[in-house]
N, C-alpha and C positions, 0 to 999 in steps of 0.2 A: 504494500500500500504506500509506504513511504517513497519507494523508488518511483512508483507511478506518478506521485505528486511532484517530485523533483523533476522528472522527465517532462511532465506537462508544463511546468513553469519554465523550463529551459527551452522547450520546443516552440515557444511563441516568437522566438527570433529577436526579441529585444533584451537588452541587459536587465538582469533581475538582481535587485539589491540582495546582498548576502544575508541581511537580516530576515528577509522574506523567505529565502530558502531554508534558513535555520529554523524559523518558526514552523514551516511545513514539515520538517523532519521530526522535530520534537513534539509536535501536537498529536501524533498518532501513537498508539500503543499504551501499555499499562504504565502506571507511575513507577518511578525508580524504586528498586528493591521491593516490588509488589509481585507476589507469586500467587498462582491459583491455590485454593485450599486443598488440603489432602482429602481424598475421597474414601468412602467406605469401599470395601472389596465386595463386588457382586458374586453370588454363588447360588447353588441349587442344593436342595435336600433330596437325596435319591428317591425315596418312596413318593415324593410329591412332584417329581419331574415327569411322570408318566400317568396317563389316564386312559382307561378302557371302559367304555360304557356299552351295555347291552340293553335290549328291549326285554323288560321283565326280569325274572330270576334266571332265565336260561343263559348258559354260557356256550351255546352252539354258535358256530361261525355265522350261520344264517341270521342270527339275532344280534349281530354286532352292529351298533349304531355308529360309533366313532372310536378311533384309537388316536391318541395325540401324545406328543413328546415335546417338552420345552427344550429348545436347542441353544438358547442364549438368554442371559440376563445382562442387559447393558445399562450403563449409568454414567452420569456426569455430575459434577457439582460446581457450585458457585458460592460466593459469599452470601450469607443469609441476610435477613432484615436488619440484624445488628451484629456486632463483633463477637457475640457469644453463640452464634449459630452458623451452620453450613447448610445450604439448601441442596438436597440431592434430588436428581430426576432420574428415574429408572423406568425400564421398558422390558417386556418379555417378548420373545420370539418363539413361535410354536409351529411345528410341522404336524399336520393332521391327515388322517386317512379315513375316508368315508367308508362305512360298512354297508352291507346289503340291506340292513333294516332302517337306514336313515330315510326318513320320509320326505326330505326337502333338500335344497342345495345349500342350506345354511344351518349353522349350529352355534350356540353360545356355550363357551367353555368356562367353567368357574375357576378363576385364577386369583392369586394374591401377590402383592409385593409387600415386604416387611423390612423394617430396620431392626437389627438384632445387636445385642451387646452381651458377650460372654454367654451365649445360648438363650438369653431371655429376649422375648419380643417386646420392643419398645413402642412400635407404631406399625399398624398393619392396615392395608387398603385392599378390600375384596371387590371384585367386579367380574362381569361376564365379558369374555373376549370373543367378539363375533368372528366366525370363520365362514367364508363363502367359497363354495366349490364351483368351478366353471362347469358348464354342461359336459357330460361324458368324461370328466376328469375326476379321479378319486383321491388325488392328493392336493393339498393346499398349504401355503405358509401364510401366517398372519402375525403382525406385530401389534402389541397392545398400545393403548394410549400411554403417554408419558405420565407417570405418577410423581408428584413433587411432595417431598417430606423434608422437614427441617430437623436437624440434630444438634444437640448442645455440644459446644466445644469450649475448651479453655486453653491457656498457654501450655498446660501439661497434658491435655487430652485432645488430640486432633481427630479428624474424621476417620482416620485409619483404625481407630479403636472400635469402630462399628462395622457391621456387615449389612449388605442388602441381599435378601434372598427372595426368590420368586418360586412359585409352585402352583400346582392345581389344588383347589380346595376340595380334597377328597372326603368322602364319607368314611366313617370308621370301618365299614365293611370293605371298601375299596383299599384302604391301607392294609387290612388283614389279608386280603387276596394278594396284594403285591408281596407281602412278607412270605406268604405260602409259596408263591411262584419264584421268589428270589431268596432262598434261605441263606446263601453265602453272603449276599449283599445286605440282607436284613440285619445280620450281626454287626456290621460296621456302620449302618445308617443311624443317624441321630434321631 
């Protein structure tokens, strides 16, 4: 940006006062010794990263409505409303496969984004992530809306002390089914 401004000033063909060029160069960018805040680390909780929904109590493939997997939790942060907070913005990306029992071209997947500290949930936002399938295509990718949350920081505790996790808001029966189907991973899942 700075180089473009200087080139634009010099390209006009007339002599440009040195003060004007200096002002153009220093007026862009962050203040001196200003760094972006340290962000929480995004992550997933394994049992909550996969969702399989069936029609009714059947587990027959013909009754599969949707199978989905969270493939990414992204985030960024910026200074908060005051010096004691950092504003985090997080988003979930999901790959979904339509099953034979899905009655339409769209489904809402129950997801959440949470701020955690030492395993405890400090703030959590739950919402439905809409996924739309193109005609005759059984796979789709969807990104959630950006969710903004503020976390407290101090001189001794930066945003890195926190985590951002995303997952599907599973029912207890769905968590139990995941644990039955993934016994080795269930031992290491939190």
